[in-house]
N, C-alpha and C positions, 0 to 999 in steps of 0.2 A: 566461420561461424563459430564466433570468442564463445568458450568457455569459462564457466564458475569457476573460480579455483579458489575462494573463501566466504565464509558465513561467520559469522554473529549467533552464537547459539545460548539463547537461556531458559528456563525450566527444565522441570522432571525428563530425565533418560529416561528415563519407564514408561512414558505418557503411552500409549497407544493413537493418541491423538498428535498432530500438529499444526500450527498454523505455520505458513513459510510466508513472511513482511516483507513488502516489496515496500523497500524507501522512499524519499522524494528527489528533486533533483541533485540536496545538497551530501546525499550518498549519508555515510555514518559521520553521528553528533551525540555529540550528549544529551536531547530531549528525544533523538529514533532509539539509543539504547536504553533511556528511561522505560519510552512507550514501550517494547519489546519485553520488557520485566514487567512494567503493568499488566501488557492484556496477558502474558502467561500464567500470571498472580491471578486475574479474573479470571479468566479464561481457564486454569487448572489443568495446560495442556506445554508442549515442548511448541518453543516460538523458534521459526527460521531465518534467517536478515541474511540474503543472499549479497553481495558485493557483485551486481550485475553492472553497474555505471565506471566500477574500478579506477581508475584515472582520469575518468572523462567526468566522474562526481564536479558540483562547485562548491569549492571548500566552503564550509558552514559561514568561515568568518567573515565571508562574499556573500551573505545573502541579502545585504544592502546591495546594488551594484554600485548603487550610484556611487558609493564611495572609493572606489575605484576610477581607474584613467579610462577613458573609452578603449583605447586600444587594451589594455587588459579583459575590459568588460566585452571586447567582440572575442576576443579570444577562447576567454571561459565561455564566453554562450557558445560559440563555432565551434569547440570539444563536444558541448555536451549535446548539441544537437545534432554533431556529425553521428554520435554515438546513438540518440535516439530516432535518429534519421526512419529508419523500418522493424516498424513496433512489431510487426510479426517473424524476428530475428526470436524476442523474447521469449516466449513461450518454450521454443525447441532447448533455450540454455537452459529453462529453470526443467522443462524434463530431465535433461542429461542429468541435471545436479539430482535432482531427486531422484534418480539409481545410485548413486552416491549414498544419499540420504540412506535409503532403507540398506543400504546393509552397516550402516551407524548407526541407525538408532531401527531394528530387526522385528521391535512389537509393536510399531505404527501400522496402525488397520484403515486411520482415517485421514483425510485431507484436508484442509484448511487454505486459501492464499485470500491475504487484503493487502492493498496496497494505497498510496499518498500519493497525489497528484499523478505523475504520469506513470508511478505504479500503481495508480488504481486502474488505468489504460491497461495495462499489464493484468491485470486481476481479472477485469472482462474480457479481453481473449483468454484467458484460461478457461473463463466459465461457459466457453460454446460444448456443442455437443459431443461427447466423445472425452469428454473431460478426467482426469483421476480425481477432481475435487469433488466434494460435497456440498460444499459450501464454497462460499466469497465472501468481499467487501470492498470500498474501498472509503476514502474520504478524502475529500476539497477538489474531487474530478478533473481532470484538465484531459487535452486532445479530445475532447469526445465527437465520436462519429454515430451520424443518426442509426445506425444500424445494431451500435451497442449493446442498448437495454432491451431490443428485439434478436440478440441471438443470443443472450445469454442463458444457459436452461438448464441454471442451478439454484438455490436460496442465495439471497443478494442482497446486503446493505448497502445503502449510498446514503451520504452522510455529507451535506454541501455547507459550503459556506454562504457569506454574503457577494462576496467576488466573484460566485459563478455566474454562468450565464441561465436568468430562471424558466426560460423554453428548457434549454438541455435538461433539466432538473426535473421540471416537468413529463419531459417522454418519461424519463425513465419511472416517473411514477405511474404512468397510465401503461407502459410494457410489463414491469412487473408485476404487477395486479397482487395475488395472494403468493408470488413466488418470492417477492422482496419487502424489504420496506425501507421508507425514503425519507428524509429528516433535513432537515435546512437551521444551522443555528443564525442566527439574522444577526446576530452582533459578535461573530467568526470573523477575521480575516483568512482568505487564502493560505493552509500554514498551521492553522490553527492547532491539528494532531502530530505534526511534524516538529521540524529544524525548526519553525518560527515560534512555533509555542513558548509563550512567556510563563513561566513557571512559577517567578518569584512573585506576579500580582493574581493577586488570588479570586478576581472573576475569571480573569483568564485559564489559570489552573482548576478552575473547578468547572469550566466547559472543556479543556481537555483531560478531564478524569470521568464527568457524563458521557462524552463520547467512547470512550473504552469503554466503559461501562455498556452502551447502547452496543457496541462491536460483540465485545464478549458473552453479554447474555445471546446474542441472536446467536453466534456462533456454536454456542452450548447446547443449542437444539438440537445439531447436524451432528456436531462430535463428539 
């Protein structure tokens, strides 16, 4: 199993609560680091962004793969898909990371986890019975399996864009019921809270911030 060897950290080191923030396919980007800062500021918690993809992350400058050659596009996608081919490897990596993080921040008592895109899948997997997390969530989710919402055992927030399959989001809404909160942003694209966030556009910036306010408000109930 690959181990997590690096993480970006933001927020108060004396916090008793932490949110593990799983980025999307593009790894670290300016938008992701800004999102982590925003999440920390709004929730009042420490935020840890583990580098779970490493070199398999698609470089943020290639977020539009139409701009690269077909050969380069295939290389980037193959590297990424090979890394995430078995999602069930990621929970073990995160649990291993938690052991180190507990040593670095011994005051932490409560753990939350939030993910974007494929990171949302990881957050869903980390939300099943026996999880050390007390709250979880995802935005513009992907790789959704039918059993994902059914097996979530902790409070969970799911924010969808106009690009997700409405049937998947309806399933989340039905299965989470009182355990969660589901909302769709009908004017936002997949990635609006991550690397594809256009923070220079006032309307898109507003949706970005609204999303993180919703996530933070939900997480603060349990952390």
